[in-house]
N, CA, C and O atoms as CSV, one atom per row, in Angstrom:
chain,resi,resn,atom,element,x,y,z
A,1,ARG,N,N,66.394,66.857,-21.571
A,1,ARG,CA,C,65.323,65.949,-21.938
A,1,ARG,C,C,65.117,64.878,-20.877
A,1,ARG,O,O,63.982,64.492,-20.596
A,2,ALA,N,N,66.203,64.397,-20.289
A,2,ALA,CA,C,66.091,63.340,-19.280
A,2,ALA,C,C,65.317,63.831,-18.056
A,2,ALA,O,O,64.481,63.107,-17.516
A,3,VAL,N,N,65.592,65.048,-17.624
A,3,VAL,CA,C,64.904,65.586,-16.444
A,3,VAL,C,C,63.429,65.833,-16.765
A,3,VAL,O,O,62.569,65.622,-15.910
A,4,ASP,N,N,63.132,66.272,-17.970
A,4,ASP,CA,C,61.742,66.482,-18.347
A,4,ASP,C,C,60.997,65.146,-18.433
A,4,ASP,O,O,59.818,65.073,-18.087
A,5,ARG,N,N,61.661,64.117,-18.881
A,5,ARG,CA,C,61.042,62.785,-18.909
A,5,ARG,C,C,60.747,62.312,-17.484
A,5,ARG,O,O,59.677,61.765,-17.217
A,6,LEU,N,N,61.689,62.522,-16.580
A,6,LEU,CA,C,61.472,62.171,-15.184
A,6,LEU,C,C,60.288,62.947,-14.609
A,6,LEU,O,O,59.475,62.386,-13.875
A,7,ARG,N,N,60.193,64.220,-14.937
A,7,ARG,CA,C,59.073,65.052,-14.486
A,7,ARG,C,C,57.746,64.453,-14.950
A,7,ARG,O,O,56.799,64.361,-14.169
A,8,ALA,N,N,57.677,64.051,-16.205
A,8,ALA,CA,C,56.449,63.468,-16.743
A,8,ALA,C,C,56.116,62.139,-16.063
A,8,ALA,O,O,54.950,61.869,-15.776
A,9,ILE,N,N,57.114,61.321,-15.808
A,9,ILE,CA,C,56.893,60.035,-15.138
A,9,ILE,C,C,56.339,60.247,-13.738
A,9,ILE,O,O,55.386,59.575,-13.344
A,10,VAL,N,N,56.916,61.160,-12.991
A,10,VAL,CA,C,56.449,61.446,-11.630
A,10,VAL,C,C,54.991,61.905,-11.660
A,10,VAL,O,O,54.192,61.482,-10.825
A,11,ALA,N,N,54.646,62.758,-12.606
A,11,ALA,CA,C,53.276,63.277,-12.690
A,11,ALA,C,C,52.275,62.185,-13.043
A,11,ALA,O,O,51.111,62.268,-12.651
A,12,GLU,N,N,52.707,61.164,-13.775
A,12,GLU,CA,C,51.802,60.107,-14.216
A,12,GLU,C,C,51.680,58.946,-13.223
A,12,GLU,O,O,50.796,58.104,-13.380
A,13,LEU,N,N,52.530,58.883,-12.224
A,13,LEU,CA,C,52.489,57.782,-11.266
A,13,LEU,C,C,51.190,57.785,-10.468
A,13,LEU,O,O,50.614,58.838,-10.196
A,14,ASP,N,N,50.742,56.590,-10.099
A,14,ASP,CA,C,49.563,56.437,-9.251
A,14,ASP,C,C,50.030,56.429,-7.797
A,14,ASP,O,O,50.696,55.490,-7.362
A,15,TRP,N,N,49.687,57.454,-7.062
A,15,TRP,CA,C,50.139,57.627,-5.684
A,15,TRP,C,C,49.100,57.159,-4.683
A,15,TRP,O,O,49.221,57.462,-3.496
A,16,ILE,N,N,48.079,56.429,-5.123
A,16,ILE,CA,C,46.975,56.028,-4.245
A,16,ILE,C,C,47.435,55.177,-3.065
A,16,ILE,O,O,46.809,55.221,-2.006
A,17,ALA,N,N,48.510,54.405,-3.218
A,17,ALA,CA,C,49.013,53.580,-2.113
A,17,ALA,C,C,49.498,54.444,-0.949
A,17,ALA,O,O,49.515,53.994,0.197
A,18,ILE,N,N,49.882,55.660,-1.238
A,18,ILE,CA,C,50.353,56.577,-0.193
A,18,ILE,C,C,49.185,57.377,0.375
A,18,ILE,O,O,49.043,57.517,1.589
A,19,SER,N,N,48.352,57.899,-0.521
A,19,SER,CA,C,47.201,58.681,-0.084
A,19,SER,C,C,46.212,58.801,-1.233
A,19,SER,O,O,46.582,59.171,-2.347
A,20,HIS,N,N,44.960,58.486,-0.954
A,20,HIS,CA,C,43.923,58.584,-1.981
A,20,HIS,C,C,43.797,60.028,-2.465
A,20,HIS,O,O,43.687,60.951,-1.659
A,21,GLY,N,N,43.815,60.214,-3.762
A,21,GLY,CA,C,43.674,61.543,-4.340
A,21,GLY,C,C,44.963,62.349,-4.408
A,21,GLY,O,O,44.954,63.497,-4.852
A,22,LEU,N,N,46.074,61.757,-3.970
A,22,LEU,CA,C,47.354,62.473,-3.991
A,22,LEU,C,C,47.884,62.558,-5.419
A,22,LEU,O,O,47.894,61.564,-6.145
A,23,SER,N,N,48.312,63.717,-5.807
A,23,SER,CA,C,49.021,63.879,-7.075
A,23,SER,C,C,50.341,64.590,-6.782
A,23,SER,O,O,50.406,65.506,-5.963
A,24,VAL,N,N,51.368,64.152,-7.459
A,24,VAL,CA,C,52.704,64.697,-7.230
A,24,VAL,C,C,53.254,65.201,-8.553
A,24,VAL,O,O,53.164,64.520,-9.574
A,25,THR,N,N,53.816,66.383,-8.529
A,25,THR,CA,C,54.515,66.929,-9.690
A,25,THR,C,C,55.879,67.418,-9.224
A,25,THR,O,O,56.145,67.514,-8.025
A,26,MET,N,N,56.728,67.723,-10.180
A,26,MET,CA,C,58.042,68.247,-9.820
A,26,MET,C,C,58.444,69.359,-10.772
A,26,MET,O,O,58.042,69.386,-11.936
A,27,SER,N,N,59.224,70.249,-10.263
A,27,SER,CA,C,59.844,71.301,-11.056
A,27,SER,C,C,61.348,71.138,-10.923
A,27,SER,O,O,61.838,70.639,-9.910
A,28,ALA,N,N,62.074,71.555,-11.940
A,28,ALA,CA,C,63.531,71.446,-11.893
A,28,ALA,C,C,64.160,72.613,-12.628
A,28,ALA,O,O,63.603,73.152,-13.584
A,29,GLY,N,N,65.327,72.981,-12.157
A,29,GLY,CA,C,66.152,73.966,-12.832
A,29,GLY,C,C,67.438,73.287,-13.255
A,29,GLY,O,O,68.109,72.651,-12.443
A,30,VAL,N,N,67.780,73.421,-14.525
A,30,VAL,CA,C,68.958,72.765,-15.079
A,30,VAL,C,C,69.890,73.841,-15.629
A,30,VAL,O,O,69.468,74.708,-16.394
A,31,ALA,N,N,71.140,73.779,-15.238
A,31,ALA,CA,C,72.137,74.741,-15.717
A,31,ALA,C,C,73.224,73.993,-16.488
A,31,ALA,O,O,73.731,72.967,-16.035
A,32,THR,N,N,73.565,74.515,-17.637
A,32,THR,CA,C,74.632,73.954,-18.462
A,32,THR,C,C,75.963,74.570,-18.040
A,32,THR,O,O,76.064,75.777,-17.818
A,33,LEU,N,N,76.956,73.738,-17.938
A,33,LEU,CA,C,78.283,74.207,-17.548
A,33,LEU,C,C,78.838,75.148,-18.614
A,33,LEU,O,O,78.827,74.826,-19.803
A,34,ARG,N,N,79.321,76.305,-18.185
A,34,ARG,CA,C,79.912,77.310,-19.074
A,34,ARG,C,C,81.374,77.498,-18.693
A,34,ARG,O,O,81.779,77.229,-17.562
A,35,ALA,N,N,82.138,77.954,-19.640
A,35,ALA,CA,C,83.553,78.241,-19.372
A,35,ALA,C,C,83.646,79.236,-18.216
A,35,ALA,O,O,82.941,80.244,-18.200
A,36,GLY,N,N,84.497,78.954,-17.275
A,36,GLY,CA,C,84.701,79.852,-16.154
A,36,GLY,C,C,83.732,79.645,-15.000
A,36,GLY,O,O,83.834,80.329,-13.981
A,37,ASP,N,N,82.789,78.711,-15.142
A,37,ASP,CA,C,81.850,78.468,-14.056
A,37,ASP,C,C,82.563,77.930,-12.828
A,37,ASP,O,O,83.558,77.211,-12.919
A,38,THR,N,N,82.026,78.296,-11.692
A,38,THR,CA,C,82.442,77.701,-10.421
A,38,THR,C,C,81.269,76.861,-9.933
A,38,THR,O,O,80.171,76.947,-10.483
A,39,VAL,N,N,81.491,76.074,-8.931
A,39,VAL,CA,C,80.388,75.305,-8.345
A,39,VAL,C,C,79.282,76.258,-7.913
A,39,VAL,O,O,78.102,76.007,-8.161
A,40,ASP,N,N,79.663,77.334,-7.277
A,40,ASP,CA,C,78.660,78.297,-6.803
A,40,ASP,C,C,77.883,78.943,-7.944
A,40,ASP,O,O,76.669,79.113,-7.834
A,41,SER,N,N,78.550,79.305,-9.033
A,41,SER,CA,C,77.842,79.991,-10.121
A,41,SER,C,C,76.868,79.062,-10.834
A,41,SER,O,O,75.766,79.483,-11.186
A,42,ILE,N,N,77.254,77.806,-11.054
A,42,ILE,CA,C,76.336,76.886,-11.738
A,42,ILE,C,C,75.158,76.531,-10.836
A,42,ILE,O,O,74.028,76.419,-11.312
A,43,LEU,N,N,75.408,76.355,-9.542
A,43,LEU,CA,C,74.303,76.073,-8.617
A,43,LEU,C,C,73.373,77.272,-8.478
A,43,LEU,O,O,72.162,77.101,-8.334
A,44,THR,N,N,73.916,78.464,-8.519
A,44,THR,CA,C,73.097,79.676,-8.449
A,44,THR,C,C,72.173,79.770,-9.655
A,44,THR,O,O,70.995,80.096,-9.511
A,45,ARG,N,N,72.707,79.483,-10.858
A,45,ARG,CA,C,71.869,79.512,-12.066
A,45,ARG,C,C,70.800,78.415,-12.042
A,45,ARG,O,O,69.655,78.654,-12.425
A,46,ALA,N,N,71.172,77.216,-11.594
A,46,ALA,CA,C,70.198,76.120,-11.511
A,46,ALA,C,C,69.102,76.459,-10.500
A,46,ALA,O,O,67.926,76.198,-10.752
A,47,ASP,N,N,69.474,77.028,-9.381
A,47,ASP,CA,C,68.510,77.413,-8.355
A,47,ASP,C,C,67.557,78.484,-8.883
A,47,ASP,O,O,66.350,78.416,-8.648
A,48,ALA,N,N,68.100,79.469,-9.593
A,48,ALA,CA,C,67.262,80.523,-10.167
A,48,ALA,C,C,66.290,79.929,-11.188
A,48,ALA,O,O,65.131,80.339,-11.248
A,49,ALA,N,N,66.751,78.972,-11.985
A,49,ALA,CA,C,65.891,78.319,-12.970
A,49,ALA,C,C,64.777,77.530,-12.282
A,49,ALA,O,O,63.641,77.522,-12.756
A,50,LEU,N,N,65.093,76.869,-11.172
A,50,LEU,CA,C,64.081,76.141,-10.410
A,50,LEU,C,C,62.991,77.088,-9.926
A,50,LEU,O,O,61.805,76.792,-10.074
A,51,TYR,N,N,63.374,78.208,-9.358
A,51,TYR,CA,C,62.376,79.155,-8.858
A,51,TYR,C,C,61.579,79.782,-9.996
A,51,TYR,O,O,60.409,80.118,-9.811
A,52,ARG,N,N,62.189,79.946,-11.170
A,52,ARG,CA,C,61.459,80.420,-12.341
A,52,ARG,C,C,60.403,79.390,-12.754
A,52,ARG,O,O,59.273,79.749,-13.087
A,53,ALA,N,N,60.782,78.104,-12.728
A,53,ALA,CA,C,59.834,77.031,-13.070
A,53,ALA,C,C,58.647,77.040,-12.119
A,53,ALA,O,O,57.504,76.887,-12.551
A,54,LYS,N,N,58.904,77.215,-10.843
A,54,LYS,CA,C,57.817,77.257,-9.868
A,54,LYS,C,C,56.935,78.489,-10.083
A,54,LYS,O,O,55.712,78.402,-9.975
A,55,ALA,N,N,57.541,79.614,-10.381
A,55,ALA,CA,C,56.786,80.848,-10.579
A,55,ALA,C,C,55.924,80.791,-11.837
A,55,ALA,O,O,54.890,81.454,-11.916
A,56,LEU,N,N,56.348,80.007,-12.809
A,56,LEU,CA,C,55.612,79.899,-14.067
A,56,LEU,C,C,54.522,78.831,-14.020
A,56,LEU,O,O,53.926,78.508,-15.047
A,57,GLY,N,N,54.264,78.291,-12.853
A,57,GLY,CA,C,53.156,77.361,-12.717
A,57,GLY,C,C,53.531,75.970,-12.270
A,57,GLY,O,O,52.663,75.101,-12.193
A,58,ARG,N,N,54.759,75.734,-11.979
A,58,ARG,CA,C,55.240,74.441,-11.486
A,58,ARG,C,C,55.112,73.343,-12.530
A,58,ARG,O,O,54.636,73.583,-13.640
A,59,ASN,N,N,55.540,72.137,-12.170
A,59,ASN,CA,C,55.503,70.956,-13.025
A,59,ASN,C,C,56.160,71.211,-14.376
A,59,ASN,O,O,55.586,70.923,-15.427
A,60,GLN,N,N,57.367,71.754,-14.329
A,60,GLN,CA,C,58.119,71.987,-15.559
A,60,GLN,C,C,59.605,72.066,-15.284
A,60,GLN,O,O,60.047,72.184,-14.141
A,61,VAL,N,N,60.361,71.997,-16.365
A,61,VAL,CA,C,61.818,72.078,-16.286
A,61,VAL,C,C,62.251,73.327,-17.034
A,61,VAL,O,O,61.853,73.548,-18.177
A,62,ILE,N,N,63.070,74.144,-16.377
A,62,ILE,CA,C,63.631,75.348,-16.997
A,62,ILE,C,C,65.138,75.157,-17.081
A,62,ILE,O,O,65.778,74.791,-16.095
A,63,SER,N,N,65.703,75.406,-18.255
A,63,SER,CA,C,67.139,75.283,-18.483
A,63,SER,C,C,67.769,76.650,-18.661
A,63,SER,O,O,67.146,77.578,-19.175
A,64,THR,N,N,69.029,76.757,-18.221
A,64,THR,CA,C,69.769,78.000,-18.445
A,64,THR,C,C,70.983,77.698,-19.286
A,64,THR,O,O,71.757,78.602,-19.600
């Protein structure tokens, strides 16, 4: 929920001070720690979730 709230805040910010007409969105992949996870396995799942979020239209958070 926290990452999705951050996503919404970023999308609602007024970026006109940087560039007129600029809009910024973000996508994120979030992985929950599972028994037996290694750093590599959790990062791999989070990375896959991020690319799924982008493939599904961006500006969203996908959790695994």
